DSSP file (Angstrom, degrees, kcal/mol; ACC not computed):
  #  RESIDUE AA STRUCTURE BP1 BP2  ACC     N-H-->O    O-->H-N    N-H-->O    O-->H-N    TCO  KAPPA ALPHA  PHI   PSI    X-CA   Y-CA   Z-CA
    1    1 A M              0   0    0      0, 0.0     2,-0.3     0, 0.0     0, 0.0   0.000 360.0 360.0 360.0 123.5  121.3  101.8  150.6
    2    2 A A        -     0   0    0      1,-0.0     2,-0.5     0, 0.0     0, 0.0  -0.581 360.0-130.3 -81.6 138.1  121.0  101.6  146.8
    3    3 A V        -     0   0    0     -2,-0.3     2,-0.6     1,-0.0    -1,-0.0  -0.768  20.0-135.5 -87.9 126.0  118.4  103.6  145.0
    4    4 A R        -     0   0    0     -2,-0.5     2,-0.6     1,-0.0    -1,-0.0  -0.719  13.1-148.2 -85.9 122.9  116.4  101.4  142.6
    5    5 A V        -     0   0    0     -2,-0.6     2,-0.4     1,-0.0    -1,-0.0  -0.811  12.4-139.3 -93.6 123.6  115.8  103.1  139.3
    6    6 A Q        -     0   0    0     -2,-0.6     3,-0.1     1,-0.1    -2,-0.0  -0.666  16.5-123.4 -85.0 132.7  112.6  102.1  137.7
    7    7 A K        -     0   0    0     -2,-0.4    -1,-0.1     1,-0.1     4,-0.1  -0.415  34.0-103.1 -68.1 147.7  112.6  101.6  133.9
    8    8 A P        -     0   0    0      0, 0.0     3,-0.1     0, 0.0    -1,-0.1  -0.349  25.9-116.6 -68.1 156.7  110.2  103.7  131.9
    9    9 A L  S    S+     0   0    0      1,-0.2     2,-0.6    85,-0.1    87,-0.2   0.953 108.4  32.0 -57.2 -53.0  107.0  102.0  130.7
   10   10 A V  S    S-     0   0    0      1,-0.1    -1,-0.2    84,-0.1    84,-0.2  -0.946  70.1-167.1-109.3 119.5  108.0  102.5  127.1
   11   11 A E        -     0   0    0     82,-2.5     2,-0.3    -2,-0.6    -1,-0.1   0.866  69.5 -25.5 -76.6 -37.2  111.8  102.4  126.5
   12   12 A K  E     -A   93   0A   0     81,-0.5    81,-3.0    30,-0.1     2,-0.3  -0.965  61.9-157.9-165.1 166.0  111.7  103.8  123.0
   13   13 A Y  E     -A   92   0A   0     -2,-0.3     2,-0.4    79,-0.2    79,-0.2  -0.969  11.3-147.9-147.8 162.6  109.3  104.1  120.1
   14   14 A A  E     -A   91   0A   0     77,-2.1    77,-2.2    -2,-0.3     2,-0.5  -0.998  21.3-151.4-130.8 134.9  109.1  104.6  116.3
   15   15 A R  E     -     0   0A   0     -2,-0.4    75,-0.2    75,-0.2    -2,-0.0  -0.928  62.1 -14.8-119.3 129.0  106.2  106.4  114.8
   16   16 A M  E    S+     0   0A   0     -2,-0.5    74,-0.2     1,-0.2    -1,-0.2   0.888  74.0 173.3  56.5  50.0  104.7  106.0  111.3
   17   17 A W  E     -A   89   0A   0     72,-2.9    72,-2.0    -3,-0.2    -1,-0.2  -0.616  38.1-100.2 -82.5 148.6  107.5  104.1  109.6
   18   18 A P  E >   -A   88   0A   0      0, 0.0     3,-1.5     0, 0.0    70,-0.2  -0.434  16.6-132.7 -74.1 142.8  106.8  102.8  106.1
   19   19 A R  G >  S+     0   0    0     68,-2.2     3,-2.5     1,-0.3     4,-0.3   0.762  95.5  83.5 -60.0 -27.0  105.9   99.2  105.6
   20   20 A E  G >>  +     0   0    0     67,-0.3     4,-1.7     1,-0.3     3,-1.6   0.649  67.9  80.2 -58.8 -16.1  108.4   99.0  102.7
   21   21 A V  G <4 S+     0   0    0     -3,-1.5    16,-1.9     1,-0.3    -1,-0.3   0.741  91.2  54.8 -63.1 -18.3  111.2   98.4  105.2
   22   22 A F  G <4 S+     0   0    0     -3,-2.5    -1,-0.3    14,-0.2    -2,-0.2   0.569 111.2  43.8 -87.9 -10.1  110.0   94.7  105.2
   23   23 A D  T <4 S+     0   0    0     -3,-1.6     2,-0.5    -4,-0.3    -2,-0.2   0.651  88.8  99.4-102.0 -22.2  110.3   94.5  101.5
   24   24 A Y     <  -     0   0    0     -4,-1.7    12,-2.8     1,-0.0     2,-0.5  -0.560  59.6-154.9 -79.3 117.9  113.7   96.2  101.0
   25   25 A V  E     -D   35   0B   0     -2,-0.5    10,-0.2    10,-0.2     3,-0.1  -0.803  13.3-176.4 -93.3 124.1  116.5   93.7  100.6
   26   26 A I  E     -     0   0B   0      8,-2.9     2,-0.3    -2,-0.5     9,-0.2   0.714  68.6 -13.3 -93.4 -22.9  119.9   95.0  101.7
   27   27 A E  E     -D   34   0B   0      7,-1.1     7,-2.8     2,-0.0     2,-0.4  -0.980  59.4-124.7-165.3 167.5  121.8   91.8  100.6
   28   28 A R  E     -D   33   0B   0     -2,-0.3     2,-0.7     5,-0.2     5,-0.2  -0.984  10.1-163.1-123.1 132.1  121.5   88.2   99.6
   29   29 A K  E >  S-D   32   0B   0      3,-3.2     3,-2.5    -2,-0.4     2,-0.4  -0.921  71.2 -55.2-113.8 103.3  123.2   85.3  101.3
   30   30 A K  T 3  S-     0   0    0     -2,-0.7     0, 0.0     1,-0.3     0, 0.0  -0.517 121.8 -22.9  59.0-119.7  123.0   82.5   98.8
   31   31 A K  T 3  S+     0   0    0     -2,-0.4     2,-0.5    -3,-0.1    -1,-0.3   0.418 119.3 101.7 -96.5   1.8  119.3   82.2   98.2
   32   32 A Q  E <   -D   29   0B   0     -3,-2.5    -3,-3.2     2,-0.0     2,-0.3  -0.747  64.5-142.3 -92.7 127.6  118.3   83.9  101.5
   33   33 A A  E     -D   28   0B   0     -2,-0.5     2,-0.6    -5,-0.2    -5,-0.2  -0.664   4.9-146.8 -85.3 141.3  117.3   87.6  101.4
   34   34 A V  E     -D   27   0B   0     -7,-2.8    -8,-2.9    -2,-0.3    -7,-1.1  -0.948  19.8-149.4-108.9 113.8  118.4   89.9  104.2
   35   35 A Y  E >>  -D   25   0B   0     -2,-0.6     4,-0.6   -10,-0.2     3,-0.6  -0.565  17.1-128.5 -88.2 146.0  115.7   92.5  104.8
   36   36 A L  H >> S+     0   0    0    -12,-2.8     3,-1.5     1,-0.2     4,-0.5   0.897 106.6  59.8 -54.5 -44.5  116.4   96.0  106.1
   37   37 A A  H >4 S+     0   0    0    -16,-1.9     3,-1.1   -13,-0.3    -1,-0.2   0.834  97.2  58.8 -58.2 -35.4  113.8   95.7  108.8
   38   38 A K  H <4 S+     0   0    0     -3,-0.6    -1,-0.3     1,-0.3    -2,-0.2   0.745 103.6  53.3 -68.5 -21.3  115.6   92.7  110.4
   39   39 A Q  H << S+     0   0    0     -3,-1.5     2,-0.5    -4,-0.6    -1,-0.3   0.560  82.7 105.3 -88.8  -9.7  118.7   94.8  110.9
   40   40 A L    X<  -     0   0    0     -3,-1.1     3,-1.2    -4,-0.5     4,-0.3  -0.619  64.7-146.8 -79.5 120.7  116.9   97.7  112.8
   41   41 A N  G >  S+     0   0    0     -2,-0.5     3,-1.8     1,-0.3    -1,-0.2   0.851  94.5  59.1 -55.3 -41.2  117.7   97.5  116.5
   42   42 A I  G >  S+     0   0    0      1,-0.3     3,-0.7     2,-0.1    -1,-0.3   0.802 103.2  53.3 -63.0 -27.3  114.3   98.8  117.6
   43   43 A L  G <  S+     0   0    0     -3,-1.2    25,-2.8     1,-0.2    26,-0.3   0.458  94.1  71.4 -87.4  -0.4  112.6   95.8  115.9
   44   44 A Q  G <  S+     0   0    0     -3,-1.8    -1,-0.2    -4,-0.3    -2,-0.1   0.027  90.6  78.9 -98.2  25.5  114.8   93.3  117.7
   45   45 A Q  S <  S-     0   0    0     -3,-0.7    22,-2.0    20,-0.0     2,-0.2  -0.832  85.2-105.4-126.3 161.1  112.9   94.1  120.9
   46   46 A P        +     0   0    0      0, 0.0    48,-1.4     0, 0.0     2,-0.3  -0.549  61.7 106.0 -81.5 157.2  109.6   93.0  122.4
   47   47 A G  E     -CB  63  93A   0     16,-2.1    16,-2.9    46,-0.3     2,-0.3  -0.993  62.3 -60.6 169.5-160.4  106.7   95.5  122.4
   48   48 A V  E     -CB  62  92A   0     44,-2.1    44,-2.6    -2,-0.3     2,-0.3  -0.903  41.8-166.5-119.4 144.9  103.4   96.7  121.1
   49   49 A Y  E     -CB  61  91A   0     12,-2.7    12,-2.3    -2,-0.3     2,-0.4  -0.943  13.0-152.4-134.6 156.4  102.8   97.8  117.5
   50   50 A I  E     -CB  60  90A   0     40,-2.4    40,-2.1    -2,-0.3     2,-0.4  -0.997  10.0-153.5-125.7 129.3  100.1   99.6  115.5
   51   51 A L  E     -CB  59  89A   0      8,-3.3     7,-3.8    -2,-0.4     8,-1.7  -0.868  17.8-157.2 -98.8 136.8   99.5   99.0  111.8
   52   52 A Y  E     -CB  57  88A   0     36,-2.9    35,-2.8    -2,-0.4    36,-1.4  -0.891  21.5-147.9-116.9 144.2   98.0  101.9  110.0
   53   53 A R  E >  S-C   56   0A   0      3,-2.6     3,-2.0    -2,-0.4     2,-0.4  -0.953  87.1 -44.5-102.6 107.5   96.0  102.2  106.8
   54   54 A D  T 3  S-     0   0    0     -2,-0.7    33,-0.2     1,-0.2    -2,-0.1  -0.561 125.3 -28.1  58.4-117.7   97.3  105.6  105.7
   55   55 A D  T 3  S+     0   0    0     -2,-0.4    -1,-0.2    -3,-0.1    -3,-0.0   0.226 118.5  98.6-110.5  17.3   97.2  107.5  108.9
   56   56 A V  E <  S-C   53   0A   0     -3,-2.0    -3,-2.6     1,-0.0     2,-0.1  -0.895  81.2-112.5-106.1 127.0   94.3  105.6  110.5
   57   57 A P  E     +C   52   0A   0      0, 0.0    -5,-0.3     0, 0.0     3,-0.1  -0.351  40.0 170.7 -56.9 129.6   95.1  102.8  113.1
   58   58 A Y  E     +     0   0A   0     -7,-3.8    56,-3.4     1,-0.4     2,-0.3   0.765  59.9   5.9-109.8 -41.4   94.1   99.5  111.5
   59   59 A Y  E     -C   51   0A   0     -8,-1.7    -8,-3.3    54,-0.2     2,-0.4  -0.998  55.9-157.3-150.1 143.0   95.4   96.8  113.8
   60   60 A I  E     +C   50   0A   0     -2,-0.3     2,-0.3   -10,-0.2   -10,-0.2  -0.981  26.4 151.8-123.7 133.4   97.1   96.7  117.2
   61   61 A G  E     -C   49   0A   0    -12,-2.3   -12,-2.7    -2,-0.4     2,-0.3  -0.864  28.5-133.0-148.3-178.9   99.2   93.8  118.4
   62   62 A K  E     -C   48   0A   0     -2,-0.3     2,-0.4   -14,-0.3   -14,-0.2  -0.947   5.0-152.2-140.9 160.3  102.1   92.8  120.6
   63   63 A A  E     -C   47   0A   0    -16,-2.9   -16,-2.1    -2,-0.3     4,-0.1  -0.987   8.9-168.9-137.6 124.8  105.3   90.7  120.4
   64   64 A G  S    S+     0   0    0     -2,-0.4     3,-0.1   -18,-0.2    -1,-0.1   0.741  87.6  32.4 -81.3 -25.2  107.0   88.9  123.3
   65   65 A G  S    S-     0   0    0      1,-0.3     2,-0.2   -20,-0.1   -18,-0.2   0.091 126.0 -19.8-100.9-141.8  110.0   88.2  121.1
   66   66 A W     >  -     0   0    0      1,-0.2     4,-1.1   -20,-0.1     3,-0.5  -0.467  50.4-141.7 -68.5 134.2  111.3   90.4  118.3
   67   67 A L  H  > S+     0   0    0    -22,-2.0     4,-2.7   -25,-0.2     5,-0.3   0.858 101.3  67.3 -58.3 -35.0  108.8   92.9  116.9
   68   68 A W  H  > S+     0   0    0    -25,-2.8     4,-3.0     1,-0.2     5,-0.3   0.885  95.0  54.6 -53.8 -43.5  110.4   92.2  113.5
   69   69 A T  H  > S+     0   0    0     -3,-0.5     4,-1.7   -26,-0.3    -1,-0.2   0.931 112.6  41.0 -60.5 -47.9  109.0   88.6  113.6
   70   70 A R  H  X S+     0   0    0     -4,-1.1     4,-1.6     2,-0.2    -2,-0.2   0.937 118.7  45.5 -66.9 -46.5  105.4   89.7  114.1
   71   71 A L  H  X S+     0   0    0     -4,-2.7     4,-2.1     1,-0.2    -2,-0.2   0.888 110.1  54.3 -66.2 -38.8  105.5   92.6  111.7
   72   72 A F  H  X S+     0   0    0     -4,-3.0     4,-3.1    -5,-0.3     5,-0.4   0.902 106.7  52.0 -61.5 -40.7  107.3   90.6  109.1
   73   73 A S  H  X S+     0   0    0     -4,-1.7     4,-1.1    -5,-0.3    -1,-0.2   0.872 111.8  46.5 -65.5 -35.0  104.5   88.0  109.2
   74   74 A H  H  < S+     0   0    0     -4,-1.6    -1,-0.2     1,-0.1    -2,-0.2   0.829 120.8  39.2 -71.8 -31.1  101.9   90.7  108.7
   75   75 A A  H  < S+     0   0    0     -4,-2.1    -2,-0.2    -5,-0.2    -3,-0.2   0.832 126.9  24.8 -88.6 -34.2  103.9   92.3  105.9
   76   76 A R  H  < S+     0   0    0     -4,-3.1    -3,-0.2    -5,-0.2    -2,-0.1   0.548  87.1  99.2-118.0  -9.4  105.3   89.3  103.9
   77   77 A V  S >< S-     0   0    0     -4,-1.1     3,-1.9    -5,-0.4     6,-0.2  -0.727  72.4-128.9 -85.9 112.1  103.1   86.2  104.4
   78   78 A P  T 3  S+     0   0    0      0, 0.0     3,-0.1     0, 0.0    -2,-0.1  -0.291  90.6  17.1 -60.0 138.9  100.8   86.0  101.4
   79   79 A G  T 3  S+     0   0    0      1,-0.2    -2,-0.0     2,-0.0     0, 0.0   0.518  88.6 154.4  78.0   3.8   97.1   85.5  102.3
   80   80 A G    X   -     0   0    0     -3,-1.9     3,-0.8    -7,-0.1     4,-0.4  -0.276  57.0-111.4 -63.3 153.2   97.8   86.7  105.8
   81   81 A R  T 3  S+     0   0    0      1,-0.3    -1,-0.1     2,-0.1     3,-0.1   0.820 114.4  21.9 -57.2 -35.9   94.8   88.3  107.6
   82   82 A Y  T >  S+     0   0    0      1,-0.1     3,-1.3     2,-0.1     4,-0.3   0.287  90.7 115.8-115.3   8.6   96.2   91.8  107.6
   83   83 A N  T <  S+     0   0    0     -3,-0.8     3,-0.4     1,-0.3    -2,-0.1   0.853  82.7  28.6 -51.3 -51.6   98.7   91.5  104.8
   84   84 A N  T 3  S+     0   0    0     -4,-0.4    -1,-0.3     1,-0.2    -2,-0.1   0.320 105.2  76.0 -97.1   8.7   97.3   94.0  102.2
   85   85 A F  S <  S+     0   0    0     -3,-1.3     2,-0.3   -32,-0.0    -1,-0.2   0.327  84.5  57.2-110.0   9.4   95.6   96.4  104.5
   86   86 A W        +     0   0    0     -3,-0.4   -33,-0.3    -4,-0.3     3,-0.1  -0.975  37.5 175.4-140.5 154.3   98.3   98.6  106.0
   87   87 A N  S    S+     0   0    0    -35,-2.8   -68,-2.2    -2,-0.3   -67,-0.3   0.430  70.7  39.4-136.4  -4.6  101.2  100.8  104.8
   88   88 A Y  E     -AB  18  52A   0    -36,-1.4   -36,-2.9   -70,-0.2     2,-0.3  -0.948  60.4-167.8-139.0 161.5  102.7  102.3  108.0
   89   89 A F  E     -AB  17  51A   0    -72,-2.0   -72,-2.9    -2,-0.3     2,-0.3  -0.993   9.7-157.2-148.1 154.8  103.5  101.1  111.5
   90   90 A S  E     - B   0  50A   0    -40,-2.1   -40,-2.4    -2,-0.3     2,-0.3  -0.958  13.9-162.2-125.4 148.8  104.5  102.3  114.9
   91   91 A V  E     -AB  14  49A   0    -77,-2.2   -77,-2.1    -2,-0.3     2,-0.4  -0.971   9.8-161.5-133.0 150.4  106.2  100.3  117.6
   92   92 A F  E     -AB  13  48A   0    -44,-2.6   -44,-2.1    -2,-0.3     2,-0.6  -0.983  20.8-136.1-130.4 117.5  106.7  100.8  121.3
   93   93 A V  E     +AB  12  47A   0    -81,-3.0   -82,-2.5    -2,-0.4   -81,-0.5  -0.648  34.6 162.5 -79.9 118.2  109.5   98.8  123.0
   94   94 A I        -     0   0    0    -48,-1.4   -84,-0.1    -2,-0.6   -85,-0.1  -0.941  17.7-177.7-138.7 111.5  108.2   97.3  126.3
   95   95 A H        +     0   0    0     -2,-0.4     2,-0.4   -86,-0.2    -1,-0.1   0.828  61.4  87.0 -80.8 -32.9  110.1   94.5  127.9
   96   96 A N     >  -     0   0    0    -87,-0.2     4,-2.6     1,-0.2     5,-0.2  -0.566  68.7-149.9 -75.1 121.4  107.8   93.8  130.9
   97   97 A K  H  > S+     0   0    0     -2,-0.4     4,-2.7     1,-0.2     5,-0.2   0.904  94.5  49.8 -59.6 -46.1  105.1   91.4  129.8
   98   98 A A  H  > S+     0   0    0      1,-0.2     4,-2.1     2,-0.2    -1,-0.2   0.903 113.9  45.8 -62.3 -40.9  102.4   92.7  132.1
   99   99 A Q  H  > S+     0   0    0      2,-0.2     4,-2.7     1,-0.2    -1,-0.2   0.888 111.0  53.1 -68.6 -38.1  103.0   96.2  131.0
  100  100 A R  H  X S+     0   0    0     -4,-2.6     4,-2.3     2,-0.2    -2,-0.2   0.928 110.2  48.0 -61.1 -45.7  103.0   95.1  127.3
  101  101 A D  H  X S+     0   0    0     -4,-2.7     4,-2.2     1,-0.2    19,-0.2   0.902 112.5  49.5 -61.0 -42.2   99.6   93.4  127.9
  102  102 A A  H  X S+     0   0    0     -4,-2.1     4,-2.4     2,-0.2    -2,-0.2   0.919 110.8  48.2 -65.9 -44.4   98.2   96.6  129.6
  103  103 A V  H  X S+     0   0    0     -4,-2.7     4,-2.5     1,-0.2     5,-0.2   0.918 111.3  50.6 -64.1 -42.6   99.4   98.9  126.8
  104  104 A E  H  X S+     0   0    0     -4,-2.3     4,-2.5    -5,-0.2    -1,-0.2   0.929 111.0  49.2 -60.1 -44.4   98.0   96.7  124.1
  105  105 A S  H  X S+     0   0    0     -4,-2.2     4,-2.3     1,-0.2    -2,-0.2   0.903 110.8  49.8 -61.5 -42.2   94.6   96.6  125.9
  106  106 A I  H  X S+     0   0    0     -4,-2.4     4,-1.9     2,-0.2    -1,-0.2   0.925 112.4  46.9 -63.8 -44.5   94.5  100.4  126.4
  107  107 A L  H  X S+     0   0    0     -4,-2.5     4,-2.0     2,-0.2    -2,-0.2   0.902 111.7  50.2 -66.2 -40.6   95.3  101.0  122.7
  108  108 A I  H  < S+     0   0    0     -4,-2.5     5,-0.2     1,-0.2    -1,-0.2   0.908 113.2  47.1 -63.0 -40.4   92.7   98.4  121.5
  109  109 A A  H  < S+     0   0    0     -4,-2.3    -1,-0.2    -5,-0.2    -2,-0.2   0.837 114.3  48.2 -68.3 -31.7   90.1  100.1  123.8
  110  110 A A  H  < S+     0   0    0     -4,-1.9    -2,-0.2    -5,-0.2    -1,-0.2   0.802 110.1  50.1 -81.8 -30.2   91.1  103.6  122.5
  111  111 A F  S  < S-     0   0    0     -4,-2.0     2,-0.7    -5,-0.1    -1,-0.1  -0.920  76.4-130.0-117.6 131.9   91.1  103.0  118.8
  112  112 A P        +     0   0    0      0, 0.0     2,-0.2     0, 0.0    -3,-0.1  -0.694  51.9 151.8 -74.1 116.8   88.4  101.4  116.6
  113  113 A T        -     0   0    0     -2,-0.7   -54,-0.2    -5,-0.2   -55,-0.1  -0.707  62.4 -91.4-135.9-176.4   90.4   98.8  114.6
  114  114 A A  S    S+     0   0    0    -56,-3.4   -55,-0.1    -2,-0.2   -56,-0.1   0.370  77.5 131.6 -82.0   4.7   90.1   95.5  112.9
  115  115 A N        -     0   0    0    -57,-0.2    -2,-0.2     1,-0.2   -54,-0.0  -0.329  43.4-165.8 -60.4 134.8   91.2   93.7  116.1
  116  116 A S        +     0   0    0      2,-0.1    -1,-0.2    -2,-0.0     2,-0.1   0.600  62.8  99.4 -92.2 -14.4   89.0   90.8  117.0
  117  117 A A        -     0   0    0      1,-0.0    -2,-0.0    -3,-0.0     0, 0.0  -0.428  70.0-137.0 -71.3 145.2   90.5   90.8  120.5
  118  118 A K        -     0   0    0     -2,-0.1    -9,-0.1     1,-0.0    -2,-0.1  -0.867  26.2-109.4-100.6 136.2   88.6   92.4  123.3
  119  119 A P        -     0   0    0      0, 0.0     2,-0.9     0, 0.0     4,-0.1  -0.311  20.1-125.4 -64.2 149.4   90.6   94.6  125.7
  120  120 A K  S    S+     0   0    0    -19,-0.2     2,-0.4     2,-0.1   -15,-0.1  -0.264  80.0 102.7 -90.0  48.5   91.0   93.2  129.2
  121  121 A I  S    S-     0   0    0     -2,-0.9     2,-0.3   -16,-0.1   -19,-0.0  -0.989  80.6-109.5-131.6 137.7   89.6   96.4  130.7
  122  122 A R        -     0   0    0     -2,-0.4     2,-0.4     1,-0.1    -2,-0.1  -0.523  35.8-136.7 -69.4 129.0   86.1   96.9  132.0
  123  123 A R        -     0   0    0     -2,-0.3     2,-0.5    -4,-0.1    -1,-0.1  -0.739   5.3-138.5 -92.4 132.7   84.1   99.1  129.7
  124  124 A E        -     0   0    0     -2,-0.4     2,-0.1     1,-0.0    -1,-0.0  -0.780  23.2-131.2 -87.1 126.7   81.9  101.9  131.1
  125  125 A R        -     0   0    0     -2,-0.5     3,-0.0     1,-0.1    -1,-0.0  -0.429  29.7 -94.3 -76.8 153.6   78.6  102.1  129.2
  126  126 A L        -     0   0    0     -2,-0.1    -1,-0.1     1,-0.1     5,-0.1  -0.537  47.4-116.4 -67.2 122.7   77.4  105.5  127.9
  127  127 A P     >  -     0   0    0      0, 0.0     4,-2.3     0, 0.0     3,-0.3  -0.252  19.7-117.1 -61.7 150.5   75.0  106.9  130.6
  128  128 A D  H  > S+     0   0    0      1,-0.2     4,-2.7     2,-0.2     5,-0.2   0.877 113.8  54.8 -56.6 -41.6   71.4  107.3  129.5
  129  129 A D  H  > S+     0   0    0      1,-0.2     4,-2.2     2,-0.2    -1,-0.2   0.890 110.1  46.4 -61.3 -39.3   71.5  111.1  130.0
  130  130 A V  H  > S+     0   0    0     -3,-0.3     4,-2.7     2,-0.2    -1,-0.2   0.895 111.3  52.1 -69.6 -39.7   74.5  111.4  127.7
  131  131 A L  H  X S+     0   0    0     -4,-2.3     4,-2.5     2,-0.2    -2,-0.2   0.915 110.6  47.7 -62.1 -43.9   72.8  109.1  125.1
  132  132 A V  H  X S+     0   0    0     -4,-2.7     4,-2.5     2,-0.2     5,-0.2   0.938 113.3  48.0 -61.9 -47.6   69.7  111.3  125.1
  133  133 A M  H  X S+     0   0    0     -4,-2.2     4,-2.5     1,-0.2    -2,-0.2   0.910 112.2  49.7 -59.3 -43.7   71.7  114.4  124.7
  134  134 A W  H  X S+     0   0    0     -4,-2.7     4,-1.1     2,-0.2    -1,-0.2   0.925 111.7  47.5 -63.7 -45.9   73.7  112.9  121.9
  135  135 A R  H  X S+     0   0    0     -4,-2.5     4,-0.7     1,-0.2     3,-0.3   0.906 113.7  47.9 -63.2 -41.7   70.7  111.7  120.0
  136  136 A Q  H >< S+     0   0    0     -4,-2.5     3,-0.8     1,-0.2     6,-0.3   0.888 107.8  54.4 -68.0 -38.5   69.0  115.1  120.4
  137  137 A S  H 3< S+     0   0    0     -4,-2.5    -1,-0.2     1,-0.2    -2,-0.2   0.755 109.5  49.3 -68.5 -21.4   72.1  117.0  119.3
  138  138 A R  H 3< S+     0   0    0     -4,-1.1     2,-0.7    -3,-0.3    -1,-0.2   0.594  99.1  74.5 -90.0 -12.6   72.1  114.9  116.1
  139  139 A D    X<  -     0   0    0     -3,-0.8     3,-1.2    -4,-0.7    -1,-0.1  -0.891  65.8-162.3-105.6 110.5   68.5  115.5  115.4
  140  140 A F  T 3  S+     0   0    0     -2,-0.7    -1,-0.1     1,-0.3    -4,-0.0   0.732  86.5  61.0 -66.3 -22.6   67.9  119.0  114.1
  141  141 A D  T 3  S+     0   0    0      2,-0.1    -1,-0.3     0, 0.0     2,-0.2   0.726  95.7  73.2 -77.4 -20.4   64.2  118.9  114.8
  142  142 A K  S <  S-     0   0    0     -3,-1.2    -3,-0.0    -6,-0.3     0, 0.0  -0.610  82.9-119.2 -96.1 154.8   64.7  118.4  118.5
  143  143 A K        -     0   0    0     -2,-0.2    -4,-0.1     2,-0.2    -2,-0.1  -0.589  26.4-114.3 -87.7 153.7   65.8  121.0  121.0
  144  144 A P  S    S+     0   0    0      0, 0.0     2,-0.4     0, 0.0    -7,-0.1   0.144  91.7  87.0 -77.4  25.3   69.0  120.4  122.9
  145  145 A Y  S    S-     0   0    0      1,-0.1    -2,-0.2    -9,-0.1     3,-0.1  -0.940  76.0-135.9-123.6 147.2   67.0  120.2  126.2
  146  146 A R  S    S+     0   0    0     -2,-0.4     2,-0.3     1,-0.1    -1,-0.1   0.901  89.6   8.6 -67.9 -39.4   65.4  117.1  127.7
  147  147 A T  S >> S-     0   0    0      1,-0.1     3,-0.7    -3,-0.1     4,-0.5  -0.924  74.2-114.0-137.2 162.2   62.2  119.0  128.5
  148  148 A E  G >4 S+     0   0    0     -2,-0.3     3,-0.9     1,-0.2    -1,-0.1   0.812 114.3  64.9 -64.8 -29.0   60.7  122.4  127.8
  149  149 A K  G 34 S+     0   0    0      1,-0.2    -1,-0.2    -4,-0.0    -3,-0.0   0.829  99.4  52.3 -62.8 -31.1   61.0  123.1  131.6
  150  150 A E  G <4 S+     0   0    0     -3,-0.7    -1,-0.2     2,-0.1    -2,-0.2   0.658  86.0 103.3 -79.8 -15.3   64.8  122.9  131.3
  151  151 A R  S << S-     0   0    0     -3,-0.9     2,-0.1    -4,-0.5    -6,-0.0  -0.503  80.8-116.1 -70.3 130.7   64.9  125.4  128.4
  152  152 A P        -     0   0    0      0, 0.0     2,-0.1     0, 0.0    -1,-0.1  -0.403  31.4-120.2 -65.0 140.9   66.0  128.9  129.6
  153  153 A S    >   -     0   0    0      1,-0.1     3,-0.8    -2,-0.1     4,-0.5  -0.424  14.9-119.1 -80.0 160.1   63.3  131.5  129.2
  154  154 A E  G >> S+     0   0    0      1,-0.2     3,-0.8     2,-0.2     4,-0.5   0.770 113.2  66.1 -68.2 -24.4   63.9  134.6  127.0
  155  155 A E  G >4 S+     0   0    0      1,-0.2     3,-0.9     2,-0.2    -1,-0.2   0.812  91.0  63.1 -66.5 -29.3   63.4  136.7  130.1
  156  156 A D  G <4 S+     0   0    0     -3,-0.8    -1,-0.2     1,-0.2    -2,-0.2   0.777  97.3  58.1 -65.4 -25.7   66.6  135.2  131.6
  157  157 A D  G <4        0   0    0     -3,-0.8    -1,-0.2    -4,-0.5    -2,-0.2   0.726 360.0 360.0 -77.4 -21.1   68.6  136.8  128.7
  158  158 A E    <<        0   0    0     -3,-0.9    -1,-0.2    -4,-0.5    -2,-0.2   0.474 360.0 360.0 -83.1 360.0   67.4  140.3  129.5
């Protein structure tokens, strides 16, 4: 009986690589430029990517084909929606489409970004008690207790 080895969710990743790899030309073939990024093996895989503005996540996306194709369009297409707003990127190689979709949804839900897409995950609303506590903790005039009855007495400290 053969043991089936399960592939990891993320096969490999690259973190905080500079956007300039999409601008750097390593050679010219006639009038066609050959960019460094297109030669990088990790970008010749499908996966999920994060675009950063400095070190803050700006946009999260996925690519069913080469990551290079999606990232190149964000980096080099003039007038593109995200063209001028990022300077670093991270990629996660994920071949399985369902897993790729799930990881993208989790990242979109986890980070406030410029994404217009909504994650395909049910969102839990902030409970009223937590909302009250949060509002009170931000207001210096209010005490961090919902009612005076809940406030510990000074006698309890003795």
